[in-house]
Phi, psi and omega in degrees: 000140180233136175235123182287149176304135182097350181261023185264149172290129186234140173221154176249126177249122177275139177046051185301124180053035178086009179280187180257151174069208183233156178234125174270124181245118177252110181285117182283316178219138182280121175300140180085303182286317182247321178267121181270345178286169179284079184238136178256337182206136170217099191211159168257123181248136179238123178247121176291156178309132181092349179273158180207163170247123183294164182298133179208154181264159176234082177271131178074015181200171173222147180240135176248129170251135168239120183280115181278313180202164181088187180210162180179206180226145170244128175261127182217128180051046177064015176242142183254127182239134174288143176227150180208175182312131179096346179280157177225151183228136175237123179228130179186190178058038178091350179288165180229170179199166173220160179220144177220142177267118184241354181279189179268351178243161178301147173268117183248126187231135166273123183237132176228132175244120178251137184262138178290000000 
């Protein structure tokens, strides 16, 4: 199955998980309806400069971020790490994280949440 760019279901979340600004979430494939694996999210997320996703835990699941473009920071276990295009982040097994866009361009992330 192929879905062309621009054909994604899109939503804007304000102050996502207590963060700042807004996050555009483009669902690439719908969990359950299209993805048969134990997946909760398969999306491209775009954070404008200054926007963030607040700290949250991933119990019973794991989330993978692949940074497509832009730059920012990921906070994990009370430590802040710089991220940029080509970097990847894995959070799960009850651990938590937050992400913020700090560059001059939007931070674009491929995000997948898989459930145990």
